[in-house]
C-alpha positions as CSV (number, residue, x, y, z in Angstrom):
1,M,21.1,-16.6,-7.8
2,E,20.7,-17.0,-11.4
3,I,23.6,-16.8,-13.6
4,S,22.5,-13.5,-15.1
5,L,21.9,-11.8,-12.2
6,I,25.6,-12.4,-10.9
7,W,26.8,-10.9,-14.3
8,L,25.2,-8.4,-14.3
9,A,26.0,-7.8,-10.1
10,C,29.4,-8.0,-11.1
11,A,29.0,-5.3,-14.1
12,F,27.6,-3.0,-11.1
13,A,30.5,-3.7,-9.2
14,L,32.7,-2.1,-12.0
15,V,30.6,0.8,-12.7
16,A,30.4,1.7,-9.3
17,V,34.3,2.0,-9.4
18,L,34.3,3.8,-11.8
19,Y,31.7,6.1,-11.2
20,S,32.1,6.6,-7.7
21,S,36.4,7.5,-8.6
22,V,35.0,10.2,-10.2
23,G,32.3,11.7,-7.8
24,F,29.3,10.1,-10.1
25,G,26.6,7.5,-9.0
26,G,26.6,5.8,-12.1
27,G,22.9,5.4,-12.5
28,S,22.8,6.6,-16.2
29,S,24.9,2.8,-17.1
30,Y,23.0,1.0,-14.1
31,T,19.6,2.2,-16.2
32,A,21.2,0.9,-19.0
33,L,22.7,-2.1,-18.3
34,L,19.0,-2.8,-16.6
35,V,17.3,-2.1,-19.8
36,M,19.6,-4.6,-22.0
37,S,18.8,-7.3,-19.3
38,G,14.9,-6.8,-19.7
39,M,13.9,-5.8,-16.9
40,S,10.1,-3.7,-17.4
41,V,11.3,-0.1,-18.2
42,M,8.5,0.8,-15.0
43,L,10.6,-0.5,-12.6
44,V,14.1,0.0,-14.0
45,P,14.3,4.0,-12.3
46,V,13.7,2.3,-8.7
47,I,16.7,-0.1,-9.0
48,S,18.6,2.3,-10.4
49,L,17.9,5.4,-7.8
50,A,18.4,2.6,-5.0
51,C,21.7,2.0,-6.1
52,N,22.6,5.3,-7.0
53,L,22.1,6.0,-3.5
54,V,24.2,3.4,-2.0
55,V,27.1,4.7,-4.0
56,T,26.6,8.4,-3.4
57,S,25.7,8.5,0.6
58,S,28.7,6.8,1.5
59,G,30.8,9.0,-1.2
60,T,29.0,12.5,0.5
61,W,30.4,10.9,3.8
62,K,33.5,10.6,2.7
63,C,33.6,14.0,0.8
64,W,32.1,15.6,4.3
65,R,34.8,14.2,6.4
66,A,37.8,15.3,4.3
67,G,36.6,19.1,4.0
68,L,35.4,19.1,0.5
69,Y,32.2,21.5,1.0
70,S,34.3,24.0,2.9
71,D,32.8,26.8,0.8
72,A,31.8,24.4,-2.4
73,K,28.2,26.4,-2.5
74,V,26.3,23.3,-2.1
75,L,23.0,24.3,-0.4
76,P,22.5,26.9,-3.5
77,I,22.2,23.9,-5.8
78,L,20.3,21.7,-3.5
79,A,17.5,24.3,-2.4
80,L,15.3,23.3,-5.2
81,S,16.6,20.4,-6.7
82,V,15.4,17.9,-3.7
83,P,11.9,18.8,-4.1
84,A,11.6,18.8,-7.8
85,A,13.4,15.6,-7.9
86,F,10.8,14.2,-5.7
87,L,7.8,15.7,-8.0
88,G,9.7,14.2,-11.1
89,G,9.3,11.3,-9.4
90,L,5.8,11.2,-7.8
91,T,4.6,12.6,-12.0
92,P,2.6,9.9,-13.4
93,I,3.8,8.9,-16.7
94,G,2.7,5.8,-18.8
95,E,5.2,3.2,-19.9
96,K,5.6,4.9,-23.6
97,P,6.0,8.3,-22.4
98,L,8.8,7.2,-20.3
99,I,10.3,5.5,-22.4
100,I,10.8,8.2,-25.1
101,M,11.5,10.3,-21.9
102,L,14.3,7.8,-20.5
103,G,16.1,7.6,-24.3
104,A,15.8,11.4,-24.7
105,G,17.6,11.5,-21.2
106,L,20.3,9.0,-21.7
107,L,20.9,10.5,-25.3
108,L,21.4,13.9,-23.4
109,A,23.5,12.7,-21.2
110,G,25.2,10.2,-23.5
111,L,26.1,13.3,-25.6
112,Q,27.4,15.1,-22.7
113,L,29.5,12.6,-21.5
114,A,30.9,12.1,-24.9
115,L,31.6,16.0,-25.4
116,T,32.9,16.3,-21.8
117,S,35.2,13.5,-22.8
118,M,36.9,15.3,-25.7
119,V,38.0,18.1,-23.1
120,P,41.1,18.3,-21.0
121,T,39.7,18.5,-17.3
122,S,41.3,21.5,-15.5
123,H,43.1,20.7,-12.5
124,Q,43.8,23.8,-11.5
125,A,43.7,24.8,-7.4
126,E,40.4,27.5,-7.7
127,R,38.5,29.1,-10.6
128,T,36.1,31.8,-10.4
129,S,32.4,30.7,-10.9
130,S,30.4,33.0,-14.0
131,I,27.3,31.6,-12.3
132,S,25.1,34.4,-10.0
133,T,24.3,32.6,-7.2
134,W,20.6,33.2,-7.8
135,I,20.9,31.2,-11.3
136,A,22.5,28.2,-9.4
137,P,18.8,26.9,-7.8
138,L,17.3,27.3,-11.3
139,I,20.1,24.9,-12.7
140,G,19.7,22.5,-9.6
141,T,15.6,22.9,-10.1
142,G,15.7,21.9,-14.2
143,V,18.0,19.6,-13.9
144,G,16.5,17.7,-10.3
145,Y,12.9,17.4,-12.1
146,L,14.2,15.7,-15.1
147,S,16.8,13.5,-13.2
148,G,13.3,12.9,-11.0
149,I,11.5,11.5,-14.1
150,V,14.0,9.5,-15.5
151,G,14.9,8.2,-12.5
152,I,18.5,8.8,-12.2
153,G,20.6,11.5,-10.2
154,G,21.4,13.8,-12.7
155,G,25.4,14.3,-11.7
156,I,26.1,13.4,-15.3
157,F,23.8,16.8,-16.6
158,L,24.8,19.1,-13.6
159,S,28.6,18.6,-13.5
160,P,29.5,19.4,-17.1
161,I,27.9,22.6,-16.3
162,L,29.5,23.1,-13.3
163,H,32.8,22.6,-15.0
164,L,31.8,24.9,-17.5
165,A,30.7,27.1,-15.1
166,R,33.9,27.3,-13.4
167,W,31.8,26.4,-10.4
168,G,35.4,25.5,-8.0
169,P,37.8,23.0,-8.6
170,P,36.9,19.9,-9.9
171,R,37.4,17.9,-7.0
172,K,34.9,20.1,-5.0
173,I,32.8,19.8,-8.1
174,A,32.8,16.1,-7.7
175,A,32.0,16.2,-4.1
176,L,28.9,18.8,-5.2
177,S,28.3,16.0,-7.7
178,S,28.1,13.4,-5.0
179,A,25.9,15.2,-2.6
180,Y,23.5,16.4,-5.7
181,I,22.7,12.8,-6.6
182,A,22.8,11.0,-3.4
183,A,19.9,13.6,-1.8
184,N,18.2,14.0,-5.4
185,S,18.4,9.8,-5.7
186,V,16.4,9.9,-2.1
187,A,13.5,12.2,-3.1
188,A,13.2,10.7,-6.4
189,L,13.2,7.3,-5.0
190,L,10.2,8.4,-2.9
191,G,8.2,10.0,-5.6
192,K,8.8,6.9,-7.7
193,S,7.8,4.3,-4.9
194,L,4.8,6.2,-4.4
195,S,4.0,6.9,-8.4
196,L,4.1,2.7,-8.9
197,P,1.1,0.8,-9.3
198,S,0.9,-1.8,-6.4
199,T,1.2,-4.6,-8.7
200,L,4.4,-3.4,-9.9
201,F,6.3,-3.3,-6.7
202,H,6.5,-6.9,-6.1
203,W,9.0,-9.4,-5.5
204,E,10.8,-8.6,-9.1
205,I,12.5,-5.6,-7.0
206,L,13.2,-7.2,-3.9
207,S,15.1,-10.3,-5.7
208,K,17.9,-7.5,-6.9
209,W,19.2,-6.9,-3.6
210,P,22.9,-8.8,-5.0
211,L,22.9,-5.4,-7.3
212,L,22.6,-3.0,-4.2
213,L,25.5,-4.9,-2.0
214,A,27.5,-5.3,-5.6
215,V,27.6,-1.3,-6.2
216,A,28.3,-1.2,-2.0
217,A,31.7,-2.7,-2.5
218,G,32.3,-1.0,-5.8
219,S,31.8,2.2,-4.0
220,L,34.3,1.5,-1.4
221,V,37.2,1.1,-4.1
222,G,36.0,3.8,-6.2
223,H,35.5,6.6,-3.3
224,R,39.5,5.9,-2.0
225,L,40.2,6.7,-6.1
226,L,37.9,10.1,-5.8
227,L,39.1,12.3,-9.0
228,G,43.0,11.4,-10.0
229,R,43.7,7.9,-10.1
230,F,41.3,6.7,-13.0
231,P,41.5,8.7,-16.4
232,E,38.2,10.7,-16.3
233,R,38.3,11.0,-19.9
234,V,38.5,7.6,-20.8
235,I,35.4,6.5,-18.3
236,K,33.2,9.1,-19.9
237,G,34.3,7.9,-23.5
238,L,33.1,4.5,-22.8
239,T,30.0,5.4,-20.5
240,A,29.3,7.5,-23.4
241,I,28.9,4.5,-25.8
242,L,27.1,2.3,-23.5
243,V,24.5,5.2,-22.4
244,L,24.0,6.1,-26.9
245,T,23.8,2.5,-27.3
246,V,20.6,2.1,-25.0
247,A,19.6,5.3,-25.6
248,F,18.9,5.0,-29.4
249,R,17.3,1.1,-28.5
250,L,15.0,2.8,-26.2
251,L,13.6,5.5,-28.8
252,A,13.6,3.4,-31.9
253,R,11.7,0.8,-29.5
254,A,9.0,3.8,-28.7
255,L,8.7,5.0,-32.8
């Protein structure tokens, strides 16, 4: 295994620990790291989504067994987001537009992470939602489609909205985000795989299998610490710096 891949796997494992501890998959940071490693931008979403799926699928299972989905209002959010994520992944897009969309998506994600890192997380037991039930599918649809295009799970877009809307207590929002990312990652990964030119779907993707093992190992640790042990605001702040750096680099590259 080449040295650069070993270091990348170590970085992915650390990202998986940190993100899974707060209910996220880590897609934005995987994407940022892959772009910084020099990988073709067209291949980045496929690997990032696959890693996202590994992390959040096990987290979703653990949250379900812990009863965090009872009254979490998961279905209204997922109702239209999954087909929207598939359509986003399936949407044909050239390399330059993808770079612009990816840069803009990471810029938005980084700004959201930076802003929410400055706001203390409320740990009150129950909170009252200010979003009507019929609006939830619309939120899920918009975030799902954008996430499918840029190749990330969308939890970092959705979670701040749910916190601001007081959709539920923090642990249930983290659990919902995990399920949302897992479902959207499956749909977007399928769409992206079908939309990739056959010449691109080759050994370069398969050779990155150690990254899947790395995030699987990292998520085993992170899910034991789900929402509470690591300082969430610090994680978001550091991640925002990384994501914003790559976002500006991508946008500068496209202009």
